[in-house]
ROMI-993057 format. One record per atom (N, C-alpha, C, O): residue in one letter; atom name; x, y, z. Coordinates in steps of 0.2 Angstrom, whole numbers. Last residue first. Example, Ala and Ser with C-alpha at 12.3 -4.5 7.8 and 13.67 -1.06 7.14 Angstrom:
! ROMI-993057
S	N	64	-11	35
S	CA	68	-5	36
S	C	64	0	39
S	O	67	6	40
A	N	66	-28	39
A	CA	62	-22	39
A	C	66	-16	39
A	O	71	-17	42
! end
This chain:
! ROMI-993057
Y	N	386	800	895
Y	CA	380	803	900
Y	C	377	799	899
Y	O	372	799	902
Y	N	404	798	890
Y	CA	395	794	889
Y	C	391	794	898
Y	O	392	791	903
S	N	417	804	889
S	CA	415	802	893
S	C	407	802	889
S	O	405	806	885
H	N	426	812	882
H	CA	426	804	883
H	C	419	802	885
H	O	417	798	881
E	N	426	827	886
E	CA	422	824	879
E	C	419	817	880
E	O	413	815	880
G	N	424	821	906
G	CA	427	825	900
G	C	424	822	892
G	O	420	817	891
R	N	428	818	920
R	CA	423	818	916
R	C	428	823	910
R	O	433	826	911
Q	N	438	805	925
Q	CA	438	810	926
Q	C	433	814	920
Q	O	434	812	914
H	N	443	791	936
H	CA	438	792	931
H	C	438	801	931
H	O	438	804	937
D	N	455	781	937
D	CA	453	787	938
D	C	449	791	934
D	O	450	793	928
T	N	450	765	940
T	CA	451	770	937
T	C	450	777	938
T	O	445	780	941
V	N	452	755	949
V	CA	456	758	951
V	C	457	765	947
V	O	462	769	949
D	N	436	744	955
D	CA	439	749	947
D	C	444	753	950
D	O	441	757	955
R	N	435	726	958
R	CA	436	734	961
R	C	441	738	955
R	O	446	736	952
V	N	425	713	966
V	CA	428	716	957
V	C	429	723	959
V	O	425	726	962
A	N	426	698	973
A	CA	426	706	973
A	C	429	710	967
A	O	434	709	964
T	N	431	685	974
T	CA	428	687	980
T	C	425	694	978
T	O	422	697	983
L	N	434	670	964
L	CA	434	678	963
L	C	429	680	973
L	O	425	676	977
E	N	433	657	966
E	CA	438	659	965
E	C	440	666	964
E	O	446	668	964
G	N	418	655	970
G	CA	424	652	975
G	C	432	656	972
G	O	436	657	976
A	N	415	658	952
A	CA	410	656	961
A	C	416	652	964
A	O	419	648	962
F	N	415	666	940
F	CA	418	661	947
F	C	418	662	951
F	O	421	665	955
R	N	403	668	937
R	CA	403	663	933
R	C	410	660	937
R	O	412	654	938
Q	N	399	676	948
Q	CA	395	672	948
Q	C	396	667	944
Q	O	393	662	944
L	N	408	688	947
L	CA	407	682	954
L	C	401	677	953
L	O	398	674	958
L	N	405	690	934
L	CA	409	688	937
L	C	410	685	943
L	O	414	680	944
E	N	390	696	937
E	CA	390	693	932
E	C	399	689	931
E	O	400	684	927
K	N	392	705	947
K	CA	386	701	948
K	C	389	695	941
K	O	389	689	943
E	N	402	713	941
E	CA	404	710	947
E	C	399	705	948
E	O	402	699	950
I	N	393	718	930
I	CA	402	717	929
I	C	401	711	934
I	O	400	705	933
G	N	383	727	935
G	CA	384	722	927
G	C	390	717	930
G	O	389	711	931
E	N	382	732	947
E	CA	377	727	944
E	C	374	722	937
E	O	370	719	935
K	N	394	736	948
K	CA	393	731	955
K	C	387	730	951
K	O	387	724	952
L	N	398	745	935
L	CA	402	737	939
L	C	398	734	944
L	O	398	728	944
T	N	389	750	932
T	CA	390	746	926
T	C	392	737	931
T	O	391	731	932
L	N	387	758	941
L	CA	382	755	942
L	C	382	747	936
L	O	379	742	935
D	N	399	767	941
D	CA	397	761	949
D	C	391	756	945
D	O	392	750	947
V	N	398	774	931
V	CA	400	767	930
V	C	400	765	934
V	O	400	759	934
Q	N	385	781	925
Q	CA	385	777	928
Q	C	391	771	928
Q	O	390	765	926
S	N	394	792	921
S	CA	391	794	926
S	C	386	784	929
S	O	386	781	935
C	N	413	790	916
C	CA	402	789	913
C	C	400	791	922
C	O	403	791	927
G	N	423	791	918
G	CA	418	799	919
G	C	414	797	916
G	O	410	801	913
N	N	427	780	905
N	CA	428	782	910
N	C	428	790	911
N	O	430	795	907
C	N	419	776	896
C	CA	419	773	900
C	C	421	776	906
C	O	419	776	912
G	N	423	778	884
G	CA	419	781	886
G	C	415	780	893
G	O	409	782	895
G	N	439	773	887
G	CA	434	775	883
G	C	429	779	887
G	O	430	783	891
G	N	443	761	901
G	CA	444	765	895
G	C	439	768	890
G	O	434	764	889
F	N	446	755	920
F	CA	439	756	913
F	C	444	759	908
F	O	449	760	910
Q	N	450	740	924
Q	CA	454	749	922
Q	C	448	747	917
Q	O	446	743	913
L	N	450	730	940
L	CA	447	732	932
L	C	451	741	934
L	O	452	744	938
V	N	454	718	948
V	CA	456	722	949
V	C	455	726	944
V	O	461	726	941
A	N	448	705	958
A	CA	450	705	951
A	C	451	715	953
A	O	449	717	958
I	N	452	698	971
I	CA	449	703	971
I	C	451	702	961
I	O	455	698	959
G	N	457	686	979
G	CA	451	682	976
G	C	450	690	973
G	O	444	690	974
D	N	468	687	987
D	CA	461	687	990
D	C	457	684	986
D	O	452	681	989
D	N	479	689	979
D	CA	478	684	982
D	C	472	682	984
D	O	470	676	983
T	N	471	700	965
T	CA	475	699	971
T	C	473	692	977
T	O	468	690	978
L	N	474	700	947
L	CA	468	699	953
L	C	475	696	960
L	O	481	694	960
E	N	476	716	938
E	CA	479	713	943
E	C	473	708	948
E	O	468	711	951
V	N	466	723	928
V	CA	476	726	929
V	C	478	719	934
V	O	483	716	932
V	N	459	720	916
V	CA	459	718	921
V	C	464	719	920
V	O	468	718	915
S	N	448	732	906
S	CA	451	727	907
S	C	454	723	915
S	O	450	723	920
V	N	432	739	895
V	CA	436	737	904
V	C	441	732	903
V	O	439	726	900
R	N	427	751	889
R	CA	429	746	889
R	C	433	743	897
R	O	436	745	902
G	N	416	761	876
G	CA	417	761	882
G	C	424	755	881
G	O	425	752	876
G	N	407	768	868
G	CA	414	770	868
G	C	418	767	870
G	O	423	768	869
H	N	394	761	869
H	CA	394	766	871
H	C	403	771	871
H	O	404	776	874
N	N	395	747	864
N	CA	391	752	861
N	C	390	758	864
N	O	385	760	862
A	N	405	744	871
A	CA	409	746	865
A	C	401	751	861
A	O	402	757	858
L	N	400	735	882
L	CA	402	743	884
L	C	405	746	877
L	O	408	752	878
Q	N	395	722	875
Q	CA	392	729	875
Q	C	393	737	877
Q	O	391	743	875
P	N	410	720	874
P	CA	406	722	865
P	C	401	724	868
P	O	398	728	864
N	N	413	717	886
N	CA	416	724	880
N	C	413	724	874
N	O	413	728	870
I	N	408	705	890
I	CA	405	711	893
I	C	408	717	889
I	O	405	722	889
E	N	411	695	880
E	CA	404	695	881
E	C	403	703	886
E	O	397	706	886
A	N	424	693	881
A	CA	421	691	875
A	C	412	693	876
A	O	409	692	872
D	N	432	701	887
D	CA	431	701	881
D	C	428	701	877
D	O	426	704	872
I	N	428	696	899
I	CA	425	701	898
I	C	429	703	890
I	O	427	709	889
V	N	433	681	896
V	CA	423	684	898
V	C	421	691	898
V	O	415	693	897
Y	N	444	684	899
Y	CA	443	681	890
Y	C	436	685	892
Y	O	434	691	890
Q	N	447	689	908
Q	CA	449	691	905
Q	C	446	692	899
Q	O	445	696	895
V	N	447	676	916
V	CA	441	684	918
V	C	445	688	912
V	O	442	693	914
K	N	455	667	913
K	CA	449	668	912
K	C	447	672	911
K	O	443	673	906
E	N	467	674	915
E	CA	467	676	908
E	C	458	674	905
E	O	455	675	900
K	N	466	671	927
K	CA	467	681	927
K	C	464	681	917
K	O	461	685	914
L	N	466	661	930
L	CA	461	663	930
L	C	460	670	928
L	O	455	674	927
S	N	476	652	916
S	CA	475	656	925
S	C	469	659	922
S	O	467	660	916
A	N	474	638	907
A	CA	474	645	908
A	C	474	648	916
A	O	473	644	920
D	N	467	625	906
D	CA	474	628	911
D	C	475	633	911
D	O	480	634	914
D	N	459	627	896
D	CA	456	624	903
D	C	460	625	910
D	O	458	626	915
N	N	461	640	884
N	CA	463	634	888
N	C	461	633	892
N	O	462	638	896
V	N	451	653	879
V	CA	461	650	882
V	C	459	642	884
V	O	453	641	886
K	N	448	658	862
K	CA	448	656	867
K	C	454	652	873
K	O	459	649	872
R	N	450	676	856
R	CA	452	669	855
R	C	453	665	862
R	O	456	667	867
V	N	437	685	851
V	CA	442	684	857
V	C	445	677	858
V	O	442	672	860
K	N	432	684	839
K	CA	433	691	841
K	C	439	690	848
K	O	443	695	850
A	N	427	672	837
A	CA	434	676	832
A	C	436	682	835
A	O	441	685	833
N	N	419	662	846
N	CA	429	665	848
N	C	431	669	841
N	O	437	669	839
P	N	407	661	838
P	CA	409	664	848
P	C	415	667	848
P	O	417	673	851
A	N	402	661	824
A	CA	408	658	828
A	C	410	664	836
A	O	414	669	837
K	N	392	656	811
K	CA	390	658	818
K	C	397	658	822
K	O	398	652	824
L	N	385	660	799
L	CA	390	657	801
L	C	391	658	807
L	O	392	664	807
T	N	373	655	786
T	CA	375	658	793
T	C	380	655	795
T	O	381	649	793
L	N	364	656	772
L	CA	368	654	772
L	C	373	657	779
L	O	377	661	778
Q	N	349	659	766
Q	CA	353	660	767
Q	C	360	656	773
Q	O	358	652	777
S	N	335	660	754
S	CA	339	656	758
S	C	348	658	760
S	O	352	659	755
G	N	321	670	759
G	CA	325	665	754
G	C	329	661	757
G	O	328	658	763
M	N	309	673	768
M	CA	313	676	762
M	C	320	676	759
M	O	323	680	756
Q	N	303	664	774
Q	CA	299	663	765
Q	C	302	671	763
Q	O	299	674	759
D	N	318	652	773
D	CA	311	654	775
D	C	310	659	770
D	O	312	660	765
T	N	331	641	775
T	CA	328	641	772
T	C	321	646	773
T	O	317	641	775
V	N	347	642	780
V	CA	344	641	783
V	C	337	644	776
V	O	339	648	772
F	N	363	634	785
F	CA	360	637	778
F	C	353	633	780
F	O	352	627	781
D	N	377	638	795
D	CA	370	633	794
D	C	369	635	788
D	O	374	637	785
I	N	390	632	805
I	CA	390	633	799
I	C	381	629	798
I	O	379	623	798
E	N	401	638	819
E	CA	392	632	817
E	C	391	634	810
E	O	393	640	809
A	N	414	635	831
A	CA	409	639	825
A	C	406	632	823
A	O	406	626	824
D	N	422	629	840
D	CA	415	630	844
D	C	411	633	835
D	O	405	632	835
V	N	435	639	836
V	CA	433	632	839
V	C	425	636	840
V	O	422	641	841
L	N	441	649	826
L	CA	435	647	824
L	C	432	641	829
L	O	427	637	826
F	N	449	653	834
F	CA	446	659	834
F	C	441	655	831
F	O	435	656	833
P	N	463	644	831
P	CA	459	647	836
P	C	453	648	836
P	O	450	644	839
K	N	462	645	816
K	CA	461	640	819
K	C	459	640	826
K	O	453	638	827
S	N	469	657	810
S	CA	460	658	810
S	C	457	650	815
S	O	451	650	816
E	N	477	652	807
E	CA	480	659	808
E	C	471	658	812
E	O	469	659	818
A	N	480	641	800
A	CA	481	639	806
A	C	483	648	810
A	O	487	649	815
D	N	464	639	788
D	CA	469	642	790
D	C	472	641	797
D	O	468	640	802
V	N	453	628	785
V	CA	454	633	791
V	C	463	633	792
V	O	466	630	796
I	N	442	619	774
I	CA	452	621	776
I	C	451	626	781
I	O	447	630	779
A	N	434	605	773
A	CA	434	611	775
A	C	441	613	775
A	O	445	609	776
I	N	429	593	758
I	CA	435	596	763
I	C	434	602	768
I	O	431	605	764
F	N	416	583	752
F	CA	420	589	753
F	C	423	587	761
F	O	422	584	766
G	N	407	573	756
G	CA	410	576	748
G	C	415	581	745
G	O	416	582	739
E	N	406	572	773
E	CA	404	567	765
E	C	404	576	759
E	O	401	582	759
F	N	422	582	777
F	CA	415	581	778
F	C	413	575	771
F	O	416	574	766
P	N	437	583	786
P	CA	435	581	778
P	C	424	579	783
P	O	422	576	788
L	N	446	599	786
L	CA	439	593	791
L	C	437	592	789
L	O	433	596	786
E	N	463	601	789
E	CA	457	602	785
E	C	455	594	789
E	O	457	589	791
L	N	473	617	791
L	CA	469	610	796
L	C	463	610	791
L	O	459	614	789
D	N	488	623	784
D	CA	482	623	784
D	C	476	615	789
D	O	478	609	790
T	N	501	621	782
T	CA	499	622	790
T	C	490	624	788
T	O	487	626	793
S	N	503	621	770
S	CA	503	614	775
S	C	504	613	781
S	O	505	609	784
E	N	489	626	760
E	CA	496	624	764
E	C	499	620	768
E	O	496	614	769
V	N	480	627	746
V	CA	480	625	751
V	C	488	623	754
V	O	492	620	750
A	N	480	628	733
A	CA	479	633	739
A	C	480	631	746
A	O	480	635	750
D	N	477	619	722
D	CA	484	622	724
D	C	485	627	730
D	O	490	630	730
A	N	463	615	726
A	CA	469	612	728
A	C	475	613	729
A	O	479	611	733
P	N	456	631	729
P	CA	457	626	724
P	C	463	623	729
P	O	465	625	734
C	N	441	636	738
C	CA	448	635	741
C	C	450	629	735
C	O	448	624	735
Y	N	430	646	741
Y	CA	430	640	738
Y	C	439	640	740
Y	O	441	644	744
S	N	423	652	757
S	CA	425	656	750
S	C	428	647	748
S	O	428	642	752
V	N	418	662	771
V	CA	418	655	767
V	C	419	658	760
V	O	417	663	758
G	N	423	672	788
G	CA	420	668	781
G	C	419	662	777
G	O	420	656	780
C	N	420	685	800
C	CA	422	676	796
C	C	418	676	790
C	O	413	678	788
E	N	428	696	807
E	CA	423	692	802
E	C	425	685	798
E	O	429	681	795
A	N	434	710	818
A	CA	435	701	815
A	C	427	700	813
A	O	422	702	815
S	N	432	719	824
S	CA	429	720	819
S	C	435	713	813
S	O	437	712	808
V	N	440	717	837
V	CA	434	721	838
V	C	429	720	829
V	O	423	720	830
T	N	452	702	836
T	CA	449	710	838
T	C	442	710	835
T	O	438	706	832
G	N	453	691	831
G	CA	457	693	836
G	C	453	700	841
G	O	451	701	847
P	N	454	691	815
P	CA	454	688	823
P	C	455	692	827
P	O	459	697	827
N	N	456	698	805
N	CA	458	701	808
N	C	452	699	815
N	O	447	702	818
V	N	442	684	795
V	CA	448	692	793
V	C	449	694	801
V	O	444	694	804
V	N	443	670	795
V	CA	443	673	800
V	C	448	680	799
V	O	453	682	801
F	N	436	655	785
F	CA	441	658	789
F	C	438	665	793
F	O	432	667	793
V	N	437	641	777
V	CA	432	643	781
V	C	438	648	785
V	O	443	646	787
R	N	434	636	761
R	CA	438	637	767
R	C	434	642	769
R	O	430	645	766
I	N	433	618	754
I	CA	428	624	755
I	C	435	628	761
I	O	440	624	763
H	N	441	615	737
H	CA	439	614	746
H	C	434	618	747
H	O	431	621	743
T	N	442	606	721
T	CA	442	613	722
T	C	438	608	733
T	O	435	603	735
G	N	443	594	714
G	CA	446	595	721
G	C	447	602	724
G	O	452	603	728
A	N	439	600	698
A	CA	440	595	702
A	C	445	595	710
A	O	451	597	709
A	N	431	615	696
A	CA	437	611	696
A	C	438	608	702
A	O	438	610	708
Q	N	414	618	703
Q	CA	420	618	702
Q	C	425	616	703
Q	O	426	614	709
K	N	401	612	705
K	CA	401	617	699
K	C	408	620	699
K	O	408	625	696
E	N	400	606	716
E	CA	399	602	711
E	C	403	604	703
E	O	405	601	698
L	N	401	616	725
L	CA	410	611	722
L	C	409	609	718
L	O	414	607	715
L	N	387	618	728
L	CA	391	623	723
L	C	398	620	723
L	O	402	623	719
K	N	384	606	733
K	CA	380	607	724
K	C	382	613	724
K	O	379	616	719
R	N	392	604	742
R	CA	391	600	739
R	C	390	601	732
R	O	392	599	727
F	N	384	616	750
F	CA	393	615	748
F	C	396	612	742
F	O	400	614	738
H	N	374	611	754
H	CA	374	618	752
H	C	380	616	747
H	O	380	614	742
S	N	375	598	761
S	CA	371	599	756
S	C	371	606	750
S	O	370	606	744
Q	N	382	608	773
Q	CA	385	602	769
Q	C	381	602	761
Q	O	384	605	756
A	N	367	613	776
A	CA	374	617	776
A	C	380	614	770
A	O	381	616	764
Q	N	361	605	781
Q	CA	359	606	776
Q	C	364	614	774
Q	O	363	619	772
E	N	368	599	792
E	CA	366	594	787
E	C	366	599	779
E	O	369	598	774
S	N	379	610	796
S	CA	373	606	798
S	C	373	603	789
S	O	376	604	784
I	N	395	608	807
I	CA	393	612	799
I	C	385	608	798
I	O	386	602	799
T	N	406	616	818
T	CA	398	611	815
T	C	395	614	810
T	O	393	619	808
I	N	422	615	818
I	CA	418	617	817
I	C	411	611	815
I	O	410	605	812
M	N	428	604	832
M	CA	430	614	830
M	C	426	616	826
M	O	424	621	828
! end
């Protein structure tokens, strides 16, 4: 679930030597599943471990993950890197902002996951977003744009050259096309 490099494990063991016996490391996500999700690591005293927490044993310590953070920390990686600028603990959690869908999820859920995890973060740079309205029986993903994408002069290019190409490649044989049902009206919200 969470990969902790040897360097990071060594770093945690050194830190925990200075803490009370039985202290663990807690890995968590604040605001999981949102664009403002942030990952963190903290000390976790033995009396702060909840019955619903997941305990991940490592050599010399246990990493604790709360039930709410668990699905958002799938495939997370913690590393401790040292370079000419100093040392730094890094935590990469590709699913922190969007909950990873199960392998048996519906095609609509899988398409929305790709949109939320990869496409919407790029559109957010311009105040925009997109979501799946429906998937037709003939494999057409019907999308709705919002925010700065509504009325944007580049929305057709974004749809055809960006989103549609990505989704058709990712879901080859399952999706046949991507359509936009947004009533694009120019206004103050639009990005030009």
